C-alpha distance (Angstrom), angle and dihedral (degrees) to the residues before:
residue distance angle dihedral
M1 . . .
R2 3.81 . .
K3 3.79 123.8 .
E4 3.80 128.4 -162.3
V5 3.80 124.0 -173.2
I6 3.80 115.6 -156.7
G7 3.78 112.4 175.4
A8 3.80 106.6 -63.7
A9 3.81 92.2 -9.7
E10 3.81 126.8 96.3
L11 3.80 113.0 -165.4
Y12 3.80 124.6 -169.0
L13 3.79 128.0 -164.5
G14 3.78 104.6 -150.7
D15 3.78 146.6 70.4
C16 3.81 111.2 -51.6
R17 3.81 90.1 -136.5
D18 3.80 87.9 64.4
V19 3.82 97.3 38.6
L20 3.81 102.2 44.6
P21 3.83 96.2 70.5
T22 3.83 89.1 57.4
I23 3.81 102.0 52.1
G24 3.80 104.3 63.0
A25 3.80 126.8 -146.5
V26 3.80 124.7 -12.8
D27 3.79 131.7 -175.8
A28 3.79 99.4 -130.0
V29 3.78 145.0 11.0
V30 3.81 113.7 -147.8
T31 3.77 111.1 172.3
D32 3.79 150.2 147.9
P33 3.82 104.4 -144.6
P34 3.81 127.1 -174.2
Y35 3.79 106.4 -74.1
G36 3.80 96.5 -145.8
I37 3.80 91.5 -118.5
G38 3.80 99.5 124.8
Y39 3.81 91.4 -115.1
K40 3.81 97.7 -161.8
S41 3.79 96.2 47.3
T42 3.80 97.3 45.7
L43 3.80 101.5 39.7
C44 3.79 110.0 103.1
N45 3.80 106.3 173.0
L46 3.78 118.3 44.8
G47 3.77 95.5 159.4
A48 3.81 110.1 -163.5
Q49 3.81 96.7 -17.6
D50 3.76 136.4 68.4
F51 3.79 128.0 -165.5
S52 3.76 134.7 -168.3
E53 3.79 122.5 -108.5
I54 3.80 116.5 -73.4
E55 3.79 109.2 -113.6
G56 3.81 115.2 -120.9
D57 3.82 93.0 16.7
D58 3.80 95.3 127.1
G59 3.82 96.0 97.4
S60 3.80 95.5 -107.3
L61 3.80 96.9 104.9
D62 3.82 114.9 116.1
L63 3.80 105.5 -144.5
R64 3.80 97.2 172.7
P65 3.83 96.3 99.3
I66 3.81 90.0 51.1
L67 3.82 92.4 48.2
L68 3.82 88.0 58.0
F69 3.81 97.3 38.8
A70 3.82 100.1 99.7
E71 3.78 143.3 20.3
Y72 3.81 90.8 -105.2
V73 3.80 122.0 40.0
L74 3.79 133.3 176.2
A75 3.82 122.3 172.9
F76 3.78 126.2 -179.4
G77 3.79 118.3 -141.5
A78 3.81 92.9 27.3
N79 3.80 89.9 139.6
C80 3.83 84.9 72.5
F81 3.83 91.5 60.7
P82 3.84 105.1 30.7
H83 3.81 92.3 148.2
Q84 3.82 88.7 67.1
L85 3.81 96.4 53.8
P86 3.83 114.0 107.0
H87 3.83 94.8 -145.0
R88 3.79 143.8 -14.1
G89 3.81 93.9 -79.3
R90 3.79 118.7 166.4
W91 3.80 129.0 -67.4
L92 3.78 133.4 -133.5
C93 3.80 115.1 -156.9
W94 3.79 117.4 -158.4
D95 3.82 108.4 -155.8
K96 3.81 104.2 -159.8
R97 3.80 101.4 169.5
T98 3.77 117.2 137.5
I99 3.78 121.2 -119.7
D100 3.80 92.7 -88.9
G101 3.80 90.6 51.7
A102 3.81 96.1 -105.1
A103 3.79 118.9 153.1
D104 3.79 125.1 -124.0
K105 3.81 106.0 -66.0
M106 3.81 91.9 -150.4
L107 3.79 99.8 53.4
G108 3.80 102.8 10.4
S109 3.79 93.2 -125.1
P110 3.84 124.2 130.1
F111 3.80 93.4 -161.4
E112 3.80 143.7 7.4
L113 3.79 130.8 -145.2
A114 3.79 129.7 -139.8
W115 3.82 124.7 -168.9
A116 3.80 120.9 -142.3
N117 3.80 125.7 -167.7
K118 3.80 91.0 -127.6
T119 3.80 113.3 134.1
S120 3.81 98.3 -167.9
G121 3.75 137.7 42.1
Y122 3.77 127.2 39.8
D123 3.76 139.4 -59.3
K124 3.80 115.8 -96.3
I125 3.79 138.1 -140.5
V126 3.82 123.4 -152.5
R127 3.79 120.4 -166.5
V128 3.80 116.8 -155.8
L129 3.80 117.2 149.6
H130 3.80 111.3 -125.1
G131 3.78 123.9 158.6
G132 3.78 127.0 147.8
V133 3.77 141.3 -0.3
V134 3.82 92.4 -40.6
N135 3.79 112.1 84.2
A136 3.81 118.7 -129.3
D137 3.82 86.8 -115.1
G138 3.80 88.5 66.5
G139 3.80 104.7 -101.1
A140 3.78 137.1 87.3
R141 3.78 116.2 -75.9
L142 3.77 113.8 -95.6
H143 3.81 94.5 -169.2
P144 3.84 128.5 30.1
T145 3.81 94.1 -122.1
Q146 3.80 96.6 34.2
K147 3.80 113.9 152.5
P148 3.82 124.5 -145.6
V149 3.81 112.7 -103.1
S150 3.80 90.7 -122.7
V151 3.81 90.6 58.5
M152 3.79 91.5 53.1
R153 3.80 92.2 46.4
Q154 3.79 90.4 53.7
A155 3.81 90.5 45.6
I156 3.82 90.9 54.1
Q157 3.80 92.5 46.1
W158 3.80 92.1 50.4
A159 3.80 101.1 40.8
A160 3.81 104.6 25.2
N161 3.79 110.0 16.4
D162 3.83 92.9 142.7
A163 3.81 94.2 49.0
A164 3.79 117.6 113.2
T165 3.83 95.1 -175.3
I166 3.81 121.4 47.3
L167 3.82 121.6 -165.5
D168 3.80 125.0 -162.4
P169 3.82 110.0 -177.3
F170 3.83 91.1 -177.1
M171 3.79 98.1 46.0
G172 3.81 99.8 166.1
S173 3.80 109.3 172.3
G174 3.82 91.6 -8.7
T175 3.81 104.4 -105.5
T176 3.81 94.1 141.7
G177 3.80 88.4 51.7
V178 3.80 92.4 50.4
A179 3.81 90.0 51.1
A180 3.81 92.2 47.2
V181 3.81 92.6 49.9
Q182 3.79 91.2 48.2
M183 3.80 88.7 52.4
G184 3.80 93.3 49.7
R185 3.82 95.3 -110.8
R186 3.78 129.1 138.7
F187 3.80 110.7 -110.7
I188 3.80 134.7 -155.9
G189 3.79 116.7 -172.0
I190 3.81 132.3 -177.2
E191 3.81 126.0 -168.0
R192 3.80 129.5 168.0
D193 3.83 98.1 -163.2
A194 3.82 109.4 84.3
G195 3.80 94.0 -153.1
Y196 3.79 94.7 53.4
F197 3.81 90.2 41.6
D198 3.79 90.8 59.0
I199 3.81 90.9 47.7
A200 3.82 90.1 51.0
C201 3.80 91.3 50.2
R202 3.80 91.5 53.4
R203 3.80 94.2 46.5
I204 3.80 94.5 47.0
E205 3.80 91.8 45.7
Q206 3.80 89.3 53.2
A207 3.81 91.2 48.1
Q208 3.81 89.9 49.4
R209 3.82 91.6 51.4
Q210 3.79 90.7 50.0
A211 3.82 90.8 48.8
D212 3.82 90.9 49.7
M213 3.81 91.3 49.7
F214 3.81 90.4 51.1
I215 3.81 92.0 49.9
K216 3.82 92.4 48.6
A217 3.79 91.9 47.4
S218 3.81 90.2 51.6
T219 3.83 96.3 51.6
């Protein structure tokens, strides 16, 4: 297991099932786990990019301990594992259709759902256009299921606004960590793929530098 500390972020290269018992309590879990959809075998339109298989995407992953790990929980793709959800909760719908109504050219999906363990209030819709190999943040996608930073910021605000420490046990390319750093939260991220782990480290380090520059400029 490898650990990197970048400002207020602790990043672990390893399997979350091995790392989680070592990190203690956190306020919130905000994550985008493997959906169990066999990404590589079902994807039909990669456009100009190709990605390796997503580890653990065979549907065998037991997410129930993670869905009960913190006071606040939000998990994308939970509609793919509804039998593991502890209760109805509340749902965030990310509408990512382009202006002409086209679906995401990478995954062919016009929207994605995230379950939160909220037991009051209403479901929420977030609209961030996102269709193709160019990420909504303006650069090429670094991960096949990469979310825009603005989507993850809104997810944190809606599901875990009072949380000081955000955990993502399936960190991928680090978008949740970037959002957490931008929002001034402590972040703990875990990723088992070394390539994506290194990408996450670079992105979170850049976000941390930008946050530090903003703080210095404001003092």
